Structures are given as C-alpha cells and as structure tokens.
N, C-alpha and C positions, 0 to 999 in steps of 0.2 A: 571832406576834403577840405584842404586848408583853404582859408580866405586870401583874397587877393591882397598883395602887399600894398600899404600905404604910400601914397604919393605917385602910384603908376595910372590912377585914372585920369590926369591932365596930360599925360604923355611924358616925353623926356624932358620937356621944357617947361613943364609944368608950374603952377605956382607953389606946389609942394615939394618941388625937387630938392630943394634946400631948406625946406622948413624944420621938419622933425629931424632929418638925417644931418642938420648943420651941426650939430654939437659932437665934439670930439668922442669917439668911442659908441657913438649912438647905432651905427650901422652895423658894427659887430655884434652889440646886444641884441639888435632887431634879428639877427639871421640865427643867433643862439636861441632865441625866443620862439622861433618857428616849429610845428608841430611835426613830427616824423611822417611823412606820407604813409609808410607802411605799417604804422601804428594808429591810424586815424580812428576815432571813434566809429563803432558800428551803430546803426539805428537801433535805438532804446536807450540809448544816453549812459553806456558803459563802455569801456574799450576793448574788453577780453571777455571770453565766456567764463573764466575762472576768476573775475574780480570779485573780490570781498571788500565792502565797507568796512567791516569791523576788522580788517588786518590792515587798514592803512594808519599808520602811526600820525599821531597828532603833531603837527609842527607849528611853531610860532608863525604868524602870517609877517612876511617880508614886507619891508616899505618900497612900494612899486616905483619903479624909474618913471623917467619922464615919457620914455618910449613906450613903456608898457601901458600907461594911462591913455596915451594916443591911439595905441594899437587896440586897446580894448574897446575902443567906440566903435570900430570896423568888425569886430567879432561878436558872436553870439554869446550867450550865457557861458561863463568859464567856470572852472573848478577854483576853489578856493586856492588863493595865492600860497605858494610855497608847499603845496602838495604835488606829488608827482603825476605824470599823466596816467601811469597804470602801476599796479602792485601785484606781482607775481605770488600767487598762492598755490603751491604743490600740492596740499592737503586738498582744498577745494577742487583742484583739477582732476585729482583722483576720484573724488566721490563724483564729479560730474559725469565722467567719462566711463568710468568702470562700476559706479554704485558700491554703497557700503560694502567693505570686505570683512570677512569673519576672522577673528584673530587666530593665528596658526598655533599648532601645539607648542613650538618652541617660544612663541610669544607669550604663551599662555603660562607656561613653565617659569620663565624668566619673570613674569610681571606678577607678584603674588596677589595683587588687587585685581578683582574681576572686573572685566570692563563695564562702563556704564552704557546702558542702552543710546544709541544713536537717535537723535532726534531730527526732525526736518529743521532746516535752518531758518530762523525769524525772518519775517518780510524785511526787508531792506527800501528804504524810501529812494525814489529816483534820484540819480545823480544830480538832474537838473535843479533838484530842490536846494542844493548846496550854494547855490547863488544867491538864493531867496532870504536864507537864513543863516547864522554862524553854523560852523560844522561841529561845535562842542554841543548846540542844542539838539542838533539832528542826531548824533550818536546817544545822547542822553535818553532818548526816546525808545532805543533799540533793547528789547528785553534782554536782561544778561542771563547766562546759563545757571541754574540752581546748582548748588554745590553736590556732589555725590555723597549719598549716605554712607557713612564708613561701614565696612564689612565687620560683622559680629564675630566670625573666625577667620582671621586672614589665613590663606592658603601658605603651605610650606616655602620657606625662603629657598632662593635659587641656589642648586647646587654649586660649591666651588668646584675646580679643577677643569679636567677636560671634558670631552664629549663622552668618554666612557664612564666617568662618575657620575655626570648627570644623568645618564641611562640608567644607571644602576639606581640612583635615587629615586628616579621616576619609577622603574619597577617597585620599588621597596614601598612607595606610597599606597599602593594597592592591597599589600598583604595585611594579613590581620596580625596584630600583635598578640604574642602569647599571654593568656591570661585575661585577656578583654574580649568581650563579646561583641559581634558586628552591631548589633542594636542594644541599647540600655534596656535591661529587663526590669519589667515592675517589682517592687520590692514585695517581700511574702508578707502576706497578711498575718497579723498577729494571732498566734495558736489559741483556739478556744478551749478552754477547759472542758474536759469530759466529765460527764456524770457517772456515778457509781456504777450503775447498770452498763453503760458503755464502756468503761474501763475493764470491767469483768468480761465482757463479750470480747473486746480486743484482747486480752490477756489468754482465753481460751482459743481464740483464732491464731494467735501467735505459737500455740502448744501444737506440738506434731500430733496427728491423729494416729489413734493404735494400728491403723492399715500402713501407715509410713513407718511405724516403728518395727511392724512386723516383717515389712518387706527389707527393711535395713538388715535386721538380725538374720534373715534367710540368706541376703547377698553376703554377709560376713561368713556364714556356714560355708558357703558355696566356696567362696575365696579361700577359705581355710583348707576345705576338702580339696581344692585343686592344689594348692601347695603341697599338700600332704601327699597327694597322688604323683606329683611331679618328682619329690624326694624319694617316693617309693620307686617309682620306675629308674631313677638314676642309680638307687640303691641296687635293684636287681640287674638292670643291664651293665652296670659298671663296676659297682664295689663287690659284689659277691664273686666275679669273674677273678678280679685282684685277690680277694681273701683265699678262695679256692685254689688258686694257682699255689699262693704261699704254703697253704696246707698240703697239697699234694705233692710239692717239691721237697717238703720237709719228710713227709711219708717215704718216698722215694729213696732219698739219702739214707733214711732209718734201715730200709730194707737192705740195700746195698751194703749198709755197714755191718749187719747183722751176716750177710752170705760171706763178707770178707773175714769176719772174725770166728765163722763156724761155732756160734754160740747156740744155735738151734738146729734141729734136725727135722726134716720133712715128715708132716703128719697131719693132723685135722687143725683148722684154724678157727680160733674164737670169731664171732660176728663182729666185722669193722676192723678185723687185723688184715693188714697187707701182707702177702705173700708172692705176688708175681708183678712183673713191670709190661704191658702192652707197649709195642712201637706199631706205627703205622706210617712207615716213610713217606709215603705220597702226600699226606696232610700234616706231615711235621708233628705227630702226636706222640708224646712219651707221657703216660700216665699209670699210676699204681693201681693194681688189681686188689681188691679187699673182698673178705668173705662176707656174703650176704648183699641184699638191695635195700637196706634201711635208708630212708631219705637222709635223715639227719645225721646219721654216724658214717654213711658211706657217700651216697650220691651228692649231698650238698657241699661236701667238702673237697669235691673236684675228682673224687677217685672212680672208678669203674668196678661195680659191685657183680659179684659171681652167685648166680642162682644155686645154692647150695642149701637150701632149708626147706623141709617138708616136701609136698607135693611139687616143689619147684625145683628139687634138687637134681643137677645134673652132673657129668663126667668131669674128672680134672684133666688138664692136657697129658698127665703122665699115664692116664689110663690108655688101655691096649684098644679100647673101642668106646664110642659114646659120643655126646654132643656137649663141648664146653660152651656154656651158655653165659652171656654177661649183658649188663644194662649200663648206660651212662645218659647223662643230660646231653641235649642238643643245643639248649639254650641256657646261658646263666650258669652261676656256679661252676666256673672252669670249661663248661661245654666241651668235653673231650671228642663228643659224636656229633659235633655240629655240622661236619660235610662228608659223613660217611655216605650221604647219597650219591656222590662223585666219584666213588670207587668205581671201577671197572673190572672185568674178569681177568684173572691173571694177577691184580696187584698183591703185593704180599702184606701179610700181616703176621708179625713176631711176636710170640709170648715168651718173656725171659723168666726163667725161674731160678732158684739156688743150685740146680744141678744141669740144667739142659737150655736150650735154645729150640722153640717149637715155630716152626714156619708154617703159615697157610696161605693159600691162594684164595682170593675173592671167586666165588661160583656164581652166585645168583643175588637176587636183590627182590625184596615184596615191598612196594611203594607204600602201601597202607594196608592195615588190617585191625581188628577189634582190639581194644586191651585184655580181653577176656580170652583171646584165642592163644591158648599155651600149647597147642600142637605145634607150633613153630620152634619150640626147645625140646621136643622128644628126640630119643636117641636116633631115629630116622624123621627128621624135621618134614612135616607136611609143607608142600609148595616148594620146596628147595632144590627139586630135582633129583635127590638122591635116593636110590631105591633099594640100597641093601646097607647092613651096619658098616660103619667106618669110623674114623676120627674126624669129626667137624667142628665148626666153629660156629656161633650164632651171636650177631651184635643186634641188640634191641634199643631203640630211643623212640622220643615222642616227634609227632608229625601232625599237621602242619607246623611250622617252627613258632616258638612262643605260646603253643599250646600243648594239651596233653589228651587232645580228643582220640586219637590214632596212634598206632605204632607202625613204625618204619623197620623192617628187617633185612639185613644183610648176611648171607652165609659164605663160609669159606671150608676148604678141605686140606687136611695136613699134607704137606709134601716132602717136608725136611725136618729131622729131629737131631739135633746137634749138642753132644756134651759141651760144656763150658770149657774143658780142658783142651777142645780142639779149636776154640777160638769162636768169635762170631761169625754168623752167617754171612752169605754174601748180599743178602739184602740190606744188612746194616753197615756193611763195609763200604759198599759202593756210593 
C-alpha cells in the first residue's frame, strides 16, 4: 500500500503544513508522484507476475526534485529514479500462463530458420537490490543468451503469393525430384580386375548352354509350323472355295456354250469332261457334272463327279432304268454337297443335259456308312427303300464335316423328264 502523505502526521495545522508544499507546484508534483493503488507492488518485490527485469529499458537517472528527496525519507526502498513502476511483457505473460508454445505449421513454413530450443529464464535478482547498487551493474551480472548456431542447410524460402500457392509449394517439398535418390548412395567400389581363369569362367557362364539353344530351336520350329498350319487352314477353308467356284463357273459356261452351238453330239465322255449341270433349288446349288470321280481333275475343281469307270460304273440320266450316282465335296473346294443332309422327302433335284431336264425327288437318306460300301450305288441301292428297278439318283459325300471317315448318302427317284424344247421344269421356274 502507499505510504502516508508527508505533513499529515501533525494534523492540518502541524509544523509541516507549509514546509514542503510551500513551494509553487510542489503539491502537484507530489500528487503526480503518488503510486497507483491498483498497481501496488505485491509481496515479493515486483509489481506484476509477468514483470521481466531484462525488458526494462535503461534510462538516465533524472535529477530529483526537492519534494522527491523529502518524500523518499518516508518511503522504503524505491526503484531507480526515472524507471517506470512496471513494464508489460506480453511474451513473458504468455510463457507464465500457457507454457512454452510449439511453433505452428504455418509459422514453421514462413520462418526458414528452425526455432532455438527455449531455455529456462535466468535468475533475476530481487528488485529491492536496485536500491543498493546502480541498475547497470545489476544488469551486467545477468547472463546473456548465447547466439543460436546457424543452420547448415536452411529450409525453403516462404512461397510468395496466396494461400493456394503456399499450399502447393508445401506439397512440392515432400516430393522426390526426378533423377535423385531419397538418400545418397555410396559410391561404387572400384572394379577389381579378374584373373585369366575367372575371365574364362565368366565367358563360359555368359554363353548359352546347349539345352537353351535346343529349346530355342524347338520353339522356333513350333512357331514356324503353327504359322504354316494357319496358312494351310486358311487356304483349305477359304481360298480353295474361291478357286473351285471360279473353275466350276467357267466349266458351266463352256458346257452351255457347246449346247448352244451344237458342236458336239451326246455319247461317251472323257474323264474330267463336263457333260451336265445339276440344280438343287433348295440349297441354291448349280454345279457342273463331269465324268469320273478323280479328286484332282474333278472333285477339287468344284465339280460333281459321275461314277462311270470300272466296277463303279453307273447309269446315265437318259437310261431307261438304273442308278445315276454322283459324288461331291462337302467341305472345301467349292463344297457343292455341303448341306445335302438338310434335304427332305419331295425336294426336287434337277439334272440338265444337252437334250432334256431330268427331275428327281428326294426319297431317303443314310446319315453314315463305310466308304467301302458300294452297294449304295447299285441299280437297286441297298438301304434306299427301293425294291424294284427304276430310274434313281444317288448323291454321296464325306461325313462328319471336315473329315472323310464315313459317307453320307441321299437317294432320289425320277419323277419328270422334259425335253429342252419344252422349256425349264417347274422346279427351276418357280
């Protein structure tokens, strides 16, 4: 608390009533020099919990007035003259009440230098000591803070611009730069020269073993065979049909031209020579019929072959009775009999010759039989259901598809014979 005012001890009419305050302006100076009761010093010798003596600015001592000299006799030890009653230290207040604060991410990003570890404040002598000796000597005994050691690798400079640019810059610091390793690798050791024996062993190890060479050769052979097989399949399934259709079409045109010109009379035909044209309207088949069943000269050229040689010789359509038997490919090389298994009873099959049209109706089918079964082409074919001689038609082809293991047989019976002069039959007109 503040001390009693001087001159009030003897009452209002005491001897000091006009002693010290008699001077002009002395009373005003005495009032200004009174301490604020709200900021009276707390027990312990300092005015506030956040007072720091190292923050008190040095000031030259002012010449005391006559009142101050008289007032100091009634007061206890005072602060150095010219110094303020207290000094507000926000940083000290923050540390005393909230403890040391960790730097935030934004402060760390903005400050490139890492913060120095905070140390406990140096002991400060009691404020009452200032009355015993000058302030400059007291401050000289306070240890000064050592200068922080400089960083060897300062952090990245703060990014200019707005918040978005600073955020992108902060993200970019953690990325690995192309061409640089996250940690420095040790330099490779110098290569040690090998001896002659070691060099030979290394050369032998670098060479491929015979097993590796053989496996590579076998692999190349398999790849080559696979490519050849693919080309062969493409040739069989695609190119042979195109080529056979071209040849069969030319043969059909040649036969029709001969019939139109009358250059040739009916009779015996040479092997491979075309003499008739078969029409299967349901299957949209128009193919020439040639003498013989030779594979290269007849069947592979997209034509239908007539069994007309040796033990397999059969009748001609113009014969009054007999079995006109023919053969054709079911797959590849024009495949004229590809879908004869879809024929049903009553479907017409027309054989066109130089003089007439012979119309047959499908009568029966044998899905599978041996290739050596020649009874199916006899005058009265076995298994056809025919019981007496007549004018029959037999179509033979391979089965299953893309194989020649068995034979598929289709039989027909003649129902109409029309001269060419009477025009085409109803099966070809409709």
